MARVODO-92501 format. One record per residue (C-alpha): x negated, y negated, z; chain; residue in one letter. Coordinates in steps of 0.5 Angstrom, whole numbers, padded with zeros to 4 digits. Each point is the difference from the previous one (the first is absolute). Layout:
N
<<X Y Z> A a>,
...
This chain:
470
<<-0093 0089 -0022> A m>,
<<-0001 -0006 0003> A k>,
<<-0001 -0004 -0006> A y>,
<<0007 0003 -0003> A s>,
<<0003 -0002 0007> A l>,
<<-0003 -0007 -0001> A f>,
<<0002 0000 -0007> A a>,
<<0007 0002 0002> A g>,
<<0001 -0005 0005> A g>,
<<-0003 -0005 -0004> A l>,
<<0005 0001 -0006> A l>,
<<0006 0001 0006> A l>,
<<-0002 -0007 0002> A a>,
<<0000 -0003 -0007> A t>,
<<0007 0003 -0001> A t>,
<<0002 -0003 0006> A t>,
<<-0003 -0007 -0001> A l>,
<<0003 0000 -0007> A a>,
<<0007 0002 0003> A a>,
<<0000 -0005 0005> A s>,
<<-0002 -0006 -0005> A a>,
<<0006 0003 -0004> A d>,
<<0005 -0001 0006> A w>,
<<-0003 -0007 0001> A q>,
<<0001 -0002 -0007> A a>,
<<0007 0002 -0001> A l>,
<<0002 -0003 0007> A h>,
<<-0003 -0007 -0002> A e>,
<<0004 0001 -0006> A q>,
<<0006 0002 0003> A a>,
<<0000 -0006 0005> A l>,
<<-0002 -0005 -0006> A a>,
<<0006 0002 -0004> A q>,
<<0005 0000 0006> A l>,
<<-0003 -0008 0002> A q>,
<<0002 -0001 -0008> A q>,
<<0007 0003 0001> A g>,
<<-0001 0006 -0004> A h>,
<<0003 0005 0004> A y>,
<<0000 0006 -0005> A t>,
<<-0007 -0001 -0002> A e>,
<<-0002 -0001 0007> A a>,
<<0004 0006 0002> A e>,
<<-0003 0005 -0005> A a>,
<<-0007 -0003 0002> A l>,
<<0002 0001 0008> A a>,
<<0002 0008 -0002> A r>,
<<-0006 0001 -0003> A q>,
<<-0004 -0003 0005> A a>,
<<0003 0004 0005> A l>,
<<-0001 0007 -0004> A t>,
<<-0007 -0002 0000> A a>,
<<-0001 -0001 0007> A a>,
<<0004 0006 0002> A q>,
<<-0005 0004 -0005> A a>,
<<-0006 -0003 0004> A q>,
<<0003 0002 0007> A l>,
<<0007 0001 0001> A p>,
<<0000 -0003 0007> A e>,
<<-0004 -0006 0000> A s>,
<<0000 -0008 0000> A a>,
<<0000 -0001 -0007> A p>,
<<0007 0004 0000> A v>,
<<0003 -0004 0005> A v>,
<<-0002 -0006 -0004> A t>,
<<0003 0003 -0006> A s>,
<<0007 0002 0004> A l>,
<<0000 -0007 0002> A r>,
<<-0001 -0004 -0006> A s>,
<<0005 0005 -0004> A l>,
<<0005 -0001 0005> A a>,
<<-0001 -0008 0000> A d>,
<<0001 0001 -0008> A i>,
<<0007 0004 0001> A e>,
<<0002 -0005 0005> A a>,
<<-0001 -0006 -0004> A a>,
<<0005 0003 -0005> A q>,
<<0005 0002 0005> A h>,
<<-0001 0008 -0001> A v>,
<<0001 0001 0007> A d>,
<<0000 0007 0002> A a>,
<<-0007 0002 -0003> A p>,
<<-0003 -0007 0003> A a>,
<<0002 0002 0007> A e>,
<<-0002 0007 -0001> A a>,
<<-0007 -0002 -0002> A h>,
<<-0001 -0005 0005> A y>,
<<0002 0006 0005> A k>,
<<-0005 0004 -0003> A q>,
<<-0006 -0005 0001> A a>,
<<0002 -0001 0007> A l>,
<<0000 0008 0001> A a>,
<<-0006 0001 -0003> A l>,
<<-0004 -0006 0004> A d>,
<<0003 0003 0006> A e>,
<<-0003 0007 -0002> A k>,
<<-0007 -0003 -0001> A l>,
<<0000 -0005 0006> A h>,
<<0005 0002 0005> A g>,
<<0007 -0002 0002> A d>,
<<-0002 -0007 0004> A e>,
<<-0006 -0003 -0004> A q>,
<<-0001 -0007 -0003> A a>,
<<-0001 0003 -0007> A a>,
<<0007 0002 0000> A l>,
<<0002 -0008 0000> A d>,
<<0001 -0001 -0007> A t>,
<<0004 0006 -0001> A d>,
<<0005 -0002 0005> A l>,
<<0000 -0007 -0002> A d>,
<<0002 0002 -0007> A q>,
<<0005 0005 0002> A l>,
<<0003 -0005 0005> A a>,
<<0000 -0006 -0005> A s>,
<<0003 0005 -0006> A f>,
<<0006 0001 0005> A y>,
<<0001 -0007 0002> A a>,
<<0000 -0002 -0007> A s>,
<<0006 0005 -0001> A r>,
<<0003 -0003 0006> A y>,
<<-0001 0007 0004> A r>,
<<-0002 -0003 0006> A f>,
<<0001 0006 0005> A d>,
<<-0005 0003 -0004> A e>,
<<-0005 -0006 0000> A a>,
<<0000 -0002 0007> A l>,
<<-0003 0006 0003> A p>,
<<-0005 0000 -0005> A l>,
<<-0002 -0007 0001> A y>,
<<0000 0002 0008> A q>,
<<-0004 0006 -0001> A r>,
<<-0006 -0005 -0003> A r>,
<<0000 -0004 0006> A v>,
<<0000 0006 0005> A s>,
<<-0006 0002 -0004> A i>,
<<-0004 -0006 0000> A f>,
<<0002 -0001 0007> A e>,
<<-0003 0007 0002> A a>,
<<-0006 -0002 -0005> A a>,
<<-0002 -0007 0002> A y>,
<<0004 -0002 0006> A g>,
<<0006 -0004 0001> A p>,
<<-0003 -0007 -0001> A s>,
<<-0003 0001 -0006> A h>,
<<0001 -0004 -0006> A p>,
<<0001 0006 -0005> A a>,
<<0006 0002 0005> A v>,
<<0003 -0007 -0001> A a>,
<<0000 0000 -0007> A e>,
<<0004 0007 0000> A r>,
<<0005 -0003 0005> A l>,
<<0002 -0005 -0005> A l>,
<<0003 0005 -0005> A d>,
<<0004 0003 0006> A v>,
<<0002 -0007 0002> A a>,
<<0002 -0002 -0007> A g>,
<<0004 0006 -0001> A l>,
<<0004 -0001 0007> A q>,
<<0001 -0008 -0002> A r>,
<<0003 0003 -0007> A q>,
<<0004 0004 0004> A l>,
<<0003 -0006 0004> A g>,
<<-0004 0003 0006> A h>,
<<-0002 -0007 0002> A y>,
<<-0002 0002 0008> A a>,
<<-0004 0006 -0002> A q>,
<<-0004 -0004 -0006> A a>,
<<-0001 -0006 0005> A e>,
<<-0004 0005 0005> A l>,
<<-0004 0003 -0006> A l>,
<<-0002 -0007 -0003> A y>,
<<-0001 -0003 0007> A q>,
<<-0005 0006 0001> A r>,
<<-0004 -0001 -0006> A a>,
<<0000 -0007 0001> A l>,
<<-0003 0001 0007> A d>,
<<-0005 0005 -0003> A i>,
<<-0002 -0005 -0006> A d>,
<<-0001 -0006 0005> A t>,
<<-0005 0004 0004> A a>,
<<-0004 0003 -0005> A e>,
<<0000 -0006 -0005> A y>,
<<0001 -0006 0005> A g>,
<<0006 -0005 0000> A p>,
<<-0001 -0004 -0006> A n>,
<<-0001 0005 -0006> A t>,
<<0004 0002 -0006> A r>,
<<0002 0007 0003> A a>,
<<0003 -0004 0006> A v>,
<<0004 -0004 -0005> A a>,
<<0002 0005 -0004> A a>,
<<0003 0004 0007> A r>,
<<0003 -0006 0002> A l>,
<<0004 -0001 -0007> A s>,
<<0003 0007 0001> A e>,
<<0002 -0001 0007> A l>,
<<0003 -0007 -0001> A a>,
<<0004 0003 -0006> A a>,
<<0002 0006 0004> A t>,
<<0003 -0005 0006> A h>,
<<0003 -0004 -0005> A a>,
<<0004 0006 -0004> A e>,
<<0002 0003 0007> A g>,
<<0003 -0007 0002> A g>,
<<-0005 -0002 0005> A n>,
<<-0001 -0007 -0003> A y>,
<<-0004 -0003 0006> A k>,
<<-0005 0006 0000> A a>,
<<-0001 -0001 -0007> A a>,
<<-0001 -0008 0000> A e>,
<<-0005 0001 0006> A m>,
<<-0004 0006 -0005> A d>,
<<0001 -0005 -0006> A y>,
<<-0003 -0006 0004> A a>,
<<-0006 0004 0003> A r>,
<<-0001 0003 -0008> A l>,
<<-0001 -0007 -0002> A l>,
<<-0005 -0002 0005> A d>,
<<-0004 0006 -0002> A v>,
<<0000 -0001 -0007> A q>,
<<-0002 -0007 0001> A a>,
<<-0006 0002 0004> A a>,
<<-0002 0005 -0005> A i>,
<<-0006 -0003 -0004> A s>,
<<0001 0000 -0008> A g>,
<<0007 0003 0000> A l>,
<<0004 -0001 -0006> A d>,
<<0006 -0006 0001> A p>,
<<0004 0005 -0003> A a>,
<<0000 0005 0006> A y>,
<<0002 -0006 0004> A h>,
<<0006 -0002 -0005> A a>,
<<0003 0008 0001> A h>,
<<0000 -0001 0007> A s>,
<<0004 -0007 0000> A l>,
<<0005 0003 -0005> A e>,
<<0001 0006 0005> A a>,
<<0001 -0005 0005> A l>,
<<0005 -0004 -0004> A a>,
<<0004 0007 -0002> A r>,
<<0001 0000 0008> A l>,
<<0002 -0007 0000> A k>,
<<0005 0002 -0005> A l>,
<<0003 0005 0004> A c>,
<<0000 -0004 0006> A e>,
<<0004 -0005 -0005> A q>,
<<-0005 -0006 0001> A e>,
<<0000 -0002 -0007> A y>,
<<-0004 -0006 0001> A r>,
<<-0006 0003 0003> A a>,
<<0000 0006 -0005> A a>,
<<0000 -0005 -0006> A g>,
<<-0006 -0004 0004> A k>,
<<-0004 0007 0000> A l>,
<<0001 0002 -0007> A l>,
<<-0002 -0007 -0003> A r>,
<<-0006 0001 0005> A q>,
<<-0001 0007 -0003> A a>,
<<0001 -0003 -0007> A a>,
<<-0006 -0005 0001> A s>,
<<-0005 0005 0002> A l>,
<<0002 0004 -0006> A y>,
<<-0002 -0006 -0004> A a>,
<<-0007 0000 0004> A d>,
<<-0002 0007 0000> A s>,
<<-0005 0002 -0005> A p>,
<<0003 0006 -0003> A g>,
<<0006 0001 -0005> A n>,
<<0006 -0001 0004> A n>,
<<0005 -0001 -0005> A a>,
<<0005 0006 0002> A l>,
<<-0001 -0002 0007> A a>,
<<0002 -0007 -0002> A q>,
<<0006 0003 -0003> A a>,
<<0002 0004 0006> A a>,
<<0000 -0007 0004> A n>,
<<0004 -0003 -0005> A l>,
<<0005 0005 0001> A g>,
<<0000 0000 0008> A l>,
<<0001 -0008 0000> A q>,
<<0006 0001 -0005> A a>,
<<0002 0005 0006> A d>,
<<0000 -0005 0005> A c>,
<<0004 -0005 -0004> A a>,
<<0005 0005 -0002> A r>,
<<0001 0003 0008> A l>,
<<0000 -0008 0002> A s>,
<<0006 -0001 -0005> A g>,
<<-0004 -0004 -0005> A h>,
<<0002 0004 -0006> A y>,
<<-0002 -0005 -0006> A a>,
<<-0007 -0001 0003> A d>,
<<0000 0008 0001> A a>,
<<0002 0001 -0007> A a>,
<<-0006 -0005 -0003> A a>,
<<-0005 0004 0004> A l>,
<<0002 0007 -0002> A y>,
<<0000 -0002 -0007> A l>,
<<-0007 -0003 0001> A n>,
<<-0002 0007 0003> A a>,
<<0003 0004 -0005> A l>,
<<-0003 -0004 -0005> A n>,
<<-0007 0001 0003> A q>,
<<0001 0008 0001> A y>,
<<0003 0000 -0008> A q>,
<<-0007 -0003 -0002> A t>,
<<-0004 0004 0004> A l>,
<<0003 0007 0000> A l>,
<<0005 0000 -0006> A g>,
<<0000 0004 -0006> A p>,
<<-0006 -0002 -0005> A g>,
<<-0003 -0004 0005> A q>,
<<-0008 0001 0001> A p>,
<<0001 0002 0008> A g>,
<<0006 0005 -0001> A a>,
<<-0004 0006 -0002> A d>,
<<-0006 -0001 0005> A t>,
<<0004 -0002 0006> A l>,
<<0002 0006 0005> A p>,
<<0008 0002 0000> A a>,
<<0000 -0002 0007> A a>,
<<0000 -0007 -0002> A t>,
<<0007 0001 -0003> A l>,
<<0004 0001 0006> A p>,
<<-0002 -0007 0002> A d>,
<<0003 -0003 -0006> A w>,
<<0006 0004 0001> A a>,
<<0001 -0002 0007> A l>,
<<0000 -0008 -0003> A v>,
<<0005 0002 -0006> A l>,
<<0005 0004 0006> A d>,
<<0000 -0007 0004> A h>,
<<0001 -0004 -0006> A a>,
<<0006 0004 -0002> A a>,
<<0003 -0001 0007> A v>,
<<-0001 -0008 -0001> A n>,
<<0003 0000 -0007> A s>,
<<0006 0004 0003> A a>,
<<0000 -0006 0006> A a>,
<<0000 -0005 -0006> A l>,
<<0006 0004 -0004> A a>,
<<-0005 0002 -0005> A q>,
<<0003 0007 -0001> A d>,
<<-0003 0002 -0007> A a>,
<<-0007 -0003 0002> A e>,
<<0001 0004 0007> A a>,
<<0001 0007 -0004> A l>,
<<-0006 -0001 -0004> A a>,
<<-0004 -0001 0005> A r>,
<<0002 0006 0004> A f>,
<<-0001 0004 -0006> A t>,
<<-0007 -0002 -0001> A q>,
<<-0001 0001 0007> A a>,
<<0002 0007 0000> A q>,
<<-0004 0001 -0006> A a>,
<<-0006 -0002 0003> A l>,
<<0001 0004 0006> A y>,
<<0001 0006 -0004> A q>,
<<-0006 -0001 -0004> A q>,
<<-0005 -0001 0006> A a>,
<<0003 0005 0005> A l>,
<<0005 0005 -0004> A g>,
<<0007 0001 0002> A d>,
<<0000 -0001 0007> A s>,
<<-0004 -0006 0004> A s>,
<<0002 -0004 0006> A i>,
<<0000 -0006 -0005> A g>,
<<0005 0003 -0005> A l>,
<<0005 0002 0006> A a>,
<<0000 -0008 0002> A q>,
<<0001 -0002 -0007> A t>,
<<0006 0005 0000> A l>,
<<0003 -0002 0006> A c>,
<<-0001 -0008 -0002> A d>,
<<0004 0002 -0007> A l>,
<<0005 0004 0004> A a>,
<<0001 -0007 0005> A d>,
<<0001 -0004 -0007> A f>,
<<0005 0005 -0003> A k>,
<<0004 0000 0007> A l>,
<<0000 -0007 0000> A a>,
<<0003 0000 -0007> A r>,
<<0005 0004 0003> A k>,
<<-0002 0006 -0004> A n>,
<<0000 0005 0005> A a>,
<<0000 0006 -0004> A d>,
<<-0007 -0002 -0003> A d>,
<<-0003 -0002 0006> A a>,
<<0002 0007 0004> A e>,
<<-0005 0005 -0004> A p>,
<<-0006 -0005 0000> A l>,
<<0001 -0001 0008> A y>,
<<0000 0008 0001> A w>,
<<-0006 0000 -0005> A q>,
<<-0004 -0005 0004> A a>,
<<0002 0004 0006> A l>,
<<-0003 0007 -0002> A a>,
<<-0006 -0004 -0003> A m>,
<<-0002 -0003 0007> A r>,
<<0001 0007 0003> A e>,
<<-0004 0003 -0005> A k>,
<<-0006 -0005 0000> A t>,
<<0000 -0003 0008> A q>,
<<0003 0006 0003> A g>,
<<0007 0001 0003> A a>,
<<0000 -0004 0006> A d>,
<<-0004 -0006 -0002> A h>,
<<0004 -0007 0001> A p>,
<<0000 -0001 -0007> A d>,
<<0005 0006 -0001> A v>,
<<0004 -0004 0005> A a>,
<<0000 -0006 -0004> A s>,
<<0003 0004 -0006> A a>,
<<0005 0003 0005> A m>,
<<0002 -0007 0002> A q>,
<<0001 -0002 -0008> A a>,
<<0004 0006 -0001> A l>,
<<0004 -0002 0006> A a>,
<<0001 -0007 -0003> A r>,
<<0003 0004 -0006> A l>,
<<0005 0004 0004> A d>,
<<0002 -0006 0004> A t>,
<<0001 -0004 -0007> A a>,
<<0005 0007 -0002> A n>,
<<0003 -0001 0007> A k>,
<<-0003 0007 0002> A a>,
<<-0001 -0002 0007> A f>,
<<-0001 0007 0003> A t>,
<<-0006 0002 -0005> A q>,
<<-0003 -0007 0001> A a>,
<<0000 0001 0008> A e>,
<<-0003 0007 -0001> A v>,
<<-0006 -0003 -0005> A m>,
<<-0001 -0006 0005> A l>,
<<0000 0005 0006> A k>,
<<-0006 0004 -0003> A q>,
<<-0003 -0006 -0003> A a>,
<<0000 -0003 0008> A l>,
<<-0003 0006 0002> A t>,
<<-0006 0000 -0005> A l>,
<<-0001 -0007 0002> A d>,
<<0000 0001 0007> A e>,
<<-0005 0006 -0001> A q>,
<<-0005 -0005 -0004> A a>,
<<0001 -0006 0004> A y>,
<<0002 0001 0007> A g>,
<<0007 -0001 0002> A k>,
<<-0002 -0007 0003> A d>,
<<-0002 -0002 -0007> A s>,
<<0003 -0007 -0003> A p>,
<<-0001 0004 -0007> A l>,
<<0006 0004 0002> A l>,
<<0005 -0006 0001> A a>,
<<0002 0000 -0008> A p>,
<<0002 0008 0001> A v>,
<<0004 -0001 0006> A r>,
<<0004 -0006 -0002> A q>,
<<0002 0004 -0006> A a>,
<<0002 0006 0004> A l>,
<<0004 -0005 0004> A e>,
<<0003 -0003 -0006> A e>,
<<0002 0006 -0003> A v>,
<<0003 0003 0007> A q>,
<<0004 -0006 0000> A k>,
<<0003 0000 -0007> A r>,
<<0001 0007 0001> A e>,
<<0004 -0001 0006> A k>,
<<0004 -0005 -0003> A n>,
<<0002 0004 -0006> A l>,
<<0002 0005 0005> A n>,
């Protein structure tokens, strides 16, 4: 009897090991196919892996892993309903296996939150990111670096929504944690300072942003062996701030310094150098030197074409995330062409920019919304209000979708529509739109911010013209 029990146990163990090996092999093959972009093959293998895991033990870690992988594959194909269901099933199973508030849930919460955020379902993403923070605070204490890492996701989402005050507090807390943990002159602290500075800049707190960037540059200078390209990125960020402050000479100097650092960097910085040329062109354009800007834009666009254009060696290996940078330069170059009355070139570049944004990010993105608005401005300036109007409305809807209905960029889209209404002498409609824009800007920047001056001036002008008309 003992022998038969032993033999039966041995047979069961051998069968279990074989099933486990089958699941592992299928899972790894599915991931390999996913990495190569072979979604159909990846999905078939992932479903086989899930079946093998469930046959081995219906409620187990391999089942959770298989559900996550299948969801990732479905999400990559934008098959959203099954992807969401599988992410939720993985989370529910891990909750059953480990409890409701355990660190083991972190991956499930992160994946589901990231899925929601990528689909602009911000109200569903935010509580999941916040739950991750709460779980790690309970497990490790409020000052653990793992807590800081999870604060960044909450801060990033708040920043994307234009909730700058909330984002600043979260980034500052993460900075304080990492400074205490790693020391003041470290890569982690540099990363937190960069995020905080950008948030201050976007929120209109330029003085605080300048202080952050000054500290960031000092920290980077103190880090031994840091690639000069990181210093160049920070100089460019500071230059963007100077452009916002209309300090064009200072911005140009910083951009040229950054270009020199890219040249001295040991890595391949060809794309960064192309983007830098685009920024130098922006500086020339914004300061009214359109001919100089045209030459710089052309140089930058030629570099992007060489690096990323069809048939180029790097086109298939570089990630699609590099395409929006190219699209941004095309959009700005189109605006410059319009300023030079080169209308055919402007329209061609607007069209190229739209195509690249759609190729990289789909039919809705922040960059595409801006290009549509710039194209509408071009149409309106050419007295073609009928073509401009649908573009303005499309840009507004896209901004509301991708950034949330109370983002200051939504206010910018409303101001653009008010310009159209003003051109059409629809002053009452323009006034309504400008008042809505002013409310959003006050929420984002505060009522005393100088960034509110343009919308207030536009509102006063519209009210004055409406009064004169009546």
